N, C-alpha and C positions, 0 to 999 in steps of 0.2 A: 613597723612592716603592716603591709594590708591583709586584712582577715578576710578570706573568701570563703565561705561556706559552700561545700558542692552544691552541685546543682542536684536536682530529686526529678525522675521519673515514676509513674505508677505503673505496676504490673499488668499487664493485660493477657488475655488468653483467658480460655475457658475453664473452670475449676470442676467440671463432671467427671467422677472419678468411675472409671469403666474396669472391667474384670477382662482380662486376655484368658480364653480358652486355651489350656494348656493339654496337649496330647501326645500320644505314646507312638513310638513308628510302627510298634504290632498291631495298630488299628487297620481295620480295612481301610485302603488307600479311594482315596476321590478323585472324581475328574472334572477339575473347575476352571475350565481352559478360559482364557480371557479373550473375550471378543475381537481386541485387536489382533489375535495370532493368523496370520495368514491374511491380514487386510491391508490397505495403502495407508493404514494411520501412521503418521510418523510425528510423535513429540518432536525430537530432534536426530540431528544424523547420526547420533549412539544411539538411540533406539534400535532394537530388532527382536524380531518374534522368536519365542522361544519352544521347546520341545516340554510337553509334560513333565518328563525326569530329567530335565538338565540343571545341573548344577550351577547355578548363577548367582551375582550380586554377591561374589565371593570378597572375605576380608578377615584380616587378623588382629587380635587385640593381646593385649599383656592381660595375665591376671596377677593376683600375689606370692604367685611361686615361680622365681625366674627360672625353672626348670618345665614351665609350662608354654604354650600359648593357645590360645581359642581360638579356632576355626566357626565363622558365622556364614551362612549362605540361603540359599531361598528355591524354591521349585513351585511351577505352575500345581503339581498333585501335590500329594503326599505319597513318599516314595521310600523305599529301604534304601540306607546307604553303606557304603563302605569307605573307610579314610585309611588309607595307607601311608606312613611317612617313614623318610629314613635319610641317611648321608650318603649313601649308595643304593647303586639299580637292586642287587641283590637285598640289604635290608628293606628297602622299600616295600618287595614282596610279601616280607612275611612280619613286618612291625604294623598290627590295625588298630585303631581305635575300636576297643570293646563294645561301645555303646555310643549311641546318639539322641541328645535329646530334639525334642520338634516343638514347636506351639503354631497356631493358627492365627491369622492377622488380618482380621475382616473387619474391623473398623475403619471406615474411610480409606474403603482398600479395594473396592468395586472392580478395578483395572489393574492393580498391583498384583506383583507374588505372593502368593495366599502364606504357603507354607514353607516356615523359617527354621532353622537347624544351628545347633551348636556341638560341636566338637570339639576335646580337651587334649590338645599333644601333648602327652609328660613325658617325663625321664627324660628329657633333651640336655645335651653337652652345652655347659654355657659356650657364647661364643663360636658354635660351629653349624654351617651352612646346612640346613636340611631343604627336602625336595617332599613335595605332599600331593598324594591326587585323591580328588573324591570323586567317586562314580557309583555308579548301581551296584549292590552286592552282584559279588562273582564277578564284576565286569572292569576291575580295577585298570586296566589297559587301556579302556576306551574314556577313561575320564581325564578330566582337567588336569594339567600337572602345574606346580605354583611350586616357588622356593624363596626363603627367609633364612635371617641369622638371627638364630636365638639372642637371648642378652647375655651379656656378660657377666661373670660372676665377680662380688667384691666390691669397690668402689675407687679403686687405681687406676682411671681411666676416665678420659674425654669424654662427655656426654654430650650429644651433639642431635638437638631437638626440630623440627619444623612447626612453625605456631600460625595459625589464621584463624580467622574466623567469617563467617558470610558467604565464604565459597558455594558459588551457584551453577547451573548450568550457559548464564548469560556472562559469566566472569572470562573477562580477556586471557588471564593468566592461568588459566584451569590446564592447559595443556603442559604450559611449562612447569606448574606445580609438579603434575604427575611424571613430568620427564627428572624433574630435580631430585625428587623427593624419594627415589632409588637408589640415590647415591652416596650413602654413608650416612644416613640418620637412623639416630635409635629407636625414633620413634616420632608421629606425624598425630599432632593435638589441632583439631577443629573444634572453636572455641565459639561454639554455635550457631544457628542457621543454616544446618546443614543441607545445602542443595536447596532447599527451602520454598516451599513447604514440603516434606516427606512426603505428605498424605495430597500433595498437589494431584488435578486429575483424576482423583481417585487412587493415589498410588503412582499413577505414571513419572511423576516427577522424581520421585525418590528412587525408583526403581531404575530411570534412567542415569541418575544423579551415579547410583552407585556402581552401573556399569560404565561410567565414564572415569571411575576413579579405580578401578578392579586391579588396573595393572600395579599402580602402586602401593592401593590398601590389602592387596592379598600379598605382597610382600613387606612390608613394613607397617610393622601394629599401627593400626588405624583406632587413634584415642580421640572421643568426642565428649562434646560437653552441651548440655543442653541450652537453645536460647526461646527465646518470644517465638519465633516460626515453629516451633517444635510441642508447644503446649497443647494441642488439639486433643482433644480427648484425653487431658490429663496426661499427654506424652506418650500418646499410645504406641507410635510408631516408632519413636526414638527408643522406649523399652523393650522393645520388641527385634527392631534392626541390627542393635548393637548390642555389645557384650562388653561389661567395664569389670576392672577388678575387684574382688573383695565383697561382690554384690550377686543373688542369684540371677539366672536367666529364667526367661525373661526377668528382666528388673521390677522389683513390687513399686506401687504406686508412690509408695512411703520412701522410697529410697532411691534416688537419683544423681546423687553425689557418689566420691569415691576419692580415695589417694594411691600413690605407687612412688616406689623408691626405684631411681633408674640411675646408677652409678653414684655421683656426687649428690641430687638435686634429689628432694622431695614434692611430687607433683600433688598438689589438690587441687580437684575439680568440683566446684560448688555448682548448683541451680539457682541462680540469682533470679529464675521466675518465679521458685516459691515465697523468697520473702516480701513480705508485704502482703500475699495474699490472701485470700478468703480461707486458704488451709491452714489456720493458726498451728495445728497438730503437727503439720507436715515442717512449716518451719522452724519450728520449737527444737523440731527431732534432728534437724538438721544442723540448727545453731549450736547444740549442746554434743553433739560429733564433732563440729569444728571447731571446737572450745579442746575438747579430748585428742583432735588429731592434731591439734599445732603444739600443744603443751608438749605432747612425747615428742614430736620432731624438732621442738625446741632444745627438748633434754638430750638428744640424738644426735647434737650438730659435729660432736667428734668422730664421728662415723658416715653420716651424712650432713654436709657443712652448710647447703643451700636449700630454701624452702621458698617455693614461688608457688602461689595460687591462680587458677584458672577461672573465669566465671564471666557469662556474656554481657550484660549490661554494665558498662562503664560506671564506677565511683568518680572516677574524674575524667570529664569530656569537656571541650570547648565548646560542642555544638548547643546551640542556643536552644533546642527542640526537646533535649534529654532532662527529666525529673527522676530522683529516686524517693521512695516513702523512707520517713526516719528510721523504720527498721534498720537500713542499711547500717546506720552510724553504730549499731551495736556489734555488727561484721567488722567493720574497721577498728574499732575498736579493739579484738580479737586478732587481728594484723599488727596493730600497734604493738599490743602486749609482748606479742609471741615472738617479734621479729621478723616477719615476713620479708624477704629480701626484694620479690617481685612481683606484682600483680599482672597476671595480662588478659585482655579485654576486649571487647569488639563491639556489634553493635549499631555503632555510628561507623559509617563508612567512609572514615580517614583512619590516616597513621599519627599516631601522637604520643610523646613520652614527658613524663613530667617528671622535675624536680623527686629527692625522698620529699613526700607530704603526707601530714596528719589533721584533720579537720579544718583543711582549706588552707592550712600552714605552713609555708616552705621548712624543711627543717633539716639544713644542711647542703653539703655537696655530698656526690656519689660516694667518696670513699670517707669511710667511717659514720656514715650515716646511720639514723634511730628509726626514722620509719620506711614504708615501703616506695618502691619506685613502680609507677603506673602506665603501663604503653597498651595502648589502641591497636588493633590489628583487622581492624574490620574493613581493608580497603577493598578486597576482591567483590564488596557489596556493589547494588544498586545506586545509582546518582551520586558518584563521587564528587565533591566540589565545593567549594570556597564559601559557597552560600549557605552551609549547615553551621560554620563558625561563627562566634560572638564576633562583633566588630573590634572588640578589643581582648587580647590576650592575656587568659588569668595570668596573674605572677608564679605560681605553681606551674606552668606550662613551660616545658624545654624547649618542645620541637614539635611542630605540627604541619603536615602533608595532607591534602585536600585537593589534589586536581588528578588527571587520568593517567598520568606519569607514575602516581605513588602507588596503584593496584599493584599489590607486593606482598609479602609474606615476611615472619619474622624467623630469624636463626638464631638458635640459642644456643652456645657451646661454655659449657663447663669447663675450665684452663686448669683448673685446682681450687684446693679447698678455700683460697683466697683469691681469687678472680676467675668472675663472670661475665660473658663477652655477647650483647645483643648485637644482632646485624640486620638491617631490616632490607631484604633484597628484591629486586625485580626480574622475574626471569630474562626480561628482554634486555640485560644491562648488569649478567651474573660477574663481569668482573670486579665491581665495587659495588659497594651499600648505597642505598639510599642515604641512609642513618646509622649511625653505630655510637655505640657507647659500652663502659665495663663499667662493674660493681666490685669493690674487693674489700 
């Protein structure tokens, strides 16, 4: 059998460590209106001016407690907020989040929404539908109302996830993803390059992207993974605009990775941009954390049988332009040692799946495999095309799609402790998948 060492790419992006100013809502409000409020400027058709104390860019995320959901939003000025939630109108009027954390995002954000907030909705009944309102204090009836379904308890249910990378304002499937995502998915995972760049046009790109996906992200946990387009000022926008399980908010500069259990699947999200970067201390911390997390997950297979890893830069890809530093070898070794089932990656704007592979060698069929299967879901990105691929498909590559009709997303369904189904779906043709496979 031919041995093909995985191709390599060096990490790019700045490594300047910055501090985000944390503020408390009791401080005196500031007026920091965008110069584009009330003007004719239009980044795209989804951008619209906002009032100083409108709650905008709303999205929810999972925490490390299934009885909680984190809500994140932003406003032009620093405002006093009231967040109410409940299963009924009567409960909504009396169940209020006692405190709201806030942060100021000023790095590369002259025209973006400056003040960010996070509230934890606690004491949720598993699998129940809730409504929530974000409003100025004492004006709950004037706020935006959203709804979501809390995470189910236990593991005896079929987990359903939507996964993609590189989704941006030019993606042709944007509206289709938003429409489909609210149809019974337990969570959405955006595997890097989020709208990108979040700090583009001094924050307007990130604002417009979050406005566009708000109908989805405010109703279904929108989970994120950093990519190369989030590295500016050491992930400043990523760390403030989003919340992830088990990590303080805003995220510390040395902790941009996490894991979470969703039913029968343990999801591990790593930051591939720090691997091989100038921040050796951060890379070493992530590697140590990853080893411990995967070891614990492997020991917990009787309860959570599936382990998947999400990381932006691909370990395996047929794209001839992509190379990785040798530091990725140590990470791949952990995947193999602790029997990771699936690695979901993006960055390359194609869809590709491998056979089970380790160190560039095929390692058997999907059934009874020992090595992970790698799936690349970067098709929503720019410049999808066969010109990105090598002339000869590597032996470990099982399928690859690299044309405009392949702009799509992944649907992962855990059908039980012994069966996982992956379907690559196009919103234009939801009646059948572009590709599918099962792991058993």
